[in-house]
Structures are given as structure tokens and as C-alpha cells.
C-alpha positions in Angstrom: -2.9 -8.7 -0.6 -5.1 -10.6 1.8 -6.0 -9.2 5.2 -5.4 -6.0 7.1 -2.1 -4.5 8.2 -0.7 -2.4 11.0 1.9 0.4 10.4 3.9 0.9 13.5 6.7 3.1 14.8 9.4 2.5 17.3 12.4 4.5 18.3 15.4 4.2 16.0 17.4 2.1 18.4 14.5 -0.2 19.3 14.8 -4.0 18.8 12.5 -5.6 16.4 9.8 -7.3 18.4 10.6 -11.0 19.1 7.5 -12.4 17.3 7.6 -10.0 14.4 8.6 -12.6 11.8 6.4 -15.4 13.3 3.4 -16.5 11.2 2.3 -15.8 7.6 1.9 -12.7 5.7 3.8 -9.6 4.4 6.1 -7.9 6.9 8.5 -5.0 6.4 11.1 -3.4 8.6 12.7 0.0 7.8 15.1 1.7 10.0 16.3 5.3 9.6 18.2 7.6 11.9 14.8 8.8 13.3 12.7 5.7 13.6 12.1 2.0 13.1 8.9 1.4 11.0 7.1 -1.9 10.9 4.3 -3.2 8.7 2.7 -6.5 9.7 -0.6 -8.3 9.6 -3.2 -7.2 12.1 -3.8 -9.5 15.0 -0.2 -9.9 16.1 0.3 -8.9 19.7 3.4 -6.8 19.4 4.6 -4.0 21.7 5.2 -0.9 19.7 5.3 2.9 20.5 2.7 3.8 17.9 0.5 1.7 15.7 -2.1 2.6 13.1 -4.3 -0.4 12.0 -6.8 -1.0 9.2 -4.5 -0.7 6.2 -5.0 -2.9 3.1 -2.2 -3.7 0.7 -1.8 -3.8 -3.1 1.3 -5.4 -4.7 2.5 -4.5 -8.1 2.6 -7.8 -10.0 5.7 -9.0 -11.5 9.4 -8.2 -11.0 10.1 -4.5 -11.8 13.4 -3.8 -13.5 15.4 -0.9 -12.0 15.4 0.7 -15.4 11.6 1.2 -15.4 10.6 4.8 -14.8 7.4 6.3 -13.3 5.4 3.2 -12.2 5.1 4.3 -8.6 4.5 7.9 -9.6 1.6 6.8 -11.8 0.1 4.6 -9.2 0.4 7.1 -6.4 -0.8 9.9 -8.7 -4.0 7.9 -9.5 -4.6 7.5 -5.7 -3.9 11.3 -5.2 -6.4 12.2 -7.9 -9.0 10.0 -6.0 -8.1 11.8 -2.8 -6.7 8.6 -1.2 -3.6 8.8 1.0 -1.1 5.9 0.8 1.8 4.3 2.6 4.3 3.0 -0.1 7.1 0.5 0.2 9.5 -0.8 -2.3 11.5 -4.0 -2.2 14.2 -5.2 -4.6 11.6 -6.8 -6.9 8.4 -4.7 -6.7 6.3 -2.0 -5.0 3.6 -2.2 -2.4 0.9 0.4 -1.7 -1.2 0.5 1.5 -4.4 2.5 1.9 -6.8 2.7 4.7 -9.4 -0.1 4.6 -12.3 2.3 4.3 -10.9 3.5 1.0 -10.1 0.0 -0.4 -12.9 0.0 -3.1 -12.1 3.5 -4.3 -8.4 2.6 -4.4 -9.1 -0.5 -6.4 -11.0 1.6 -9.0 -8.3 4.2 -9.2 -5.5 1.7 -9.5 -7.5 -0.3 -12.0 -7.8 2.7 -14.3 -4.0 3.3 -14.3 -3.0 -0.4 -14.4 -4.5 -0.7 -17.9 -2.0 1.8 -19.3 1.2 0.7 -17.5 
């Protein structure tokens, strides 16, 4: 996925920032009883409680059927073996993995090794 991303946190009852959906690029909103989490391209001037920048994203290609088992486990396992932490998101169709930008090349290598056996 092109560019760098921010992973932000707001309180659980916070409103989604007005300009959150403006512009291009991947965005994600997840609300739980404890927090509102946002993922969005760096460079957007949003007011959030906490934000960690410099994430890069990887998208699992294709639509993943709900009956498929272990794909995210294999991908996250490959990153864990390479000592790379991740932020994972799933949508209806596929999975997304985010790693810190300074670990992008190592993540590409680790994911490339496991992608050949999926």
C-alpha cells in the first residue's frame, strides 16, 4: 500500500474527525467500549488524543472467503519470527497488516517467504 499511515486513538464516545474521510487512501475506524481507533494516511491534520505515525501497510491480495483458515496466523507468525510487531485489521474481503516504516524491508522479506506457501 502506498504511503505512510497514522494509527490514532480517541475516547470511545469521541466523534470521528470531520475531515477523516476526505482525500485518497486507506482509512479505518474501529470503535469498542474502550476506544475509537483510526488508521489514516499521514499528512492529514486531524485532532486526536494519541497518534503514532510512520506505519506502512500491506494488503492481502484477493477476496478471502470466510472459510479460509490460518492466513492471518501465518502472516503474523512470519513477522513474529522476524521480530517485527504489527497492527492488523480485517475487512469483509481481506486483511491488512501495518508495520513500522523502519521495518518495511524486513517485513517484505518475511511476508514474501510465507506468501509463496499460502
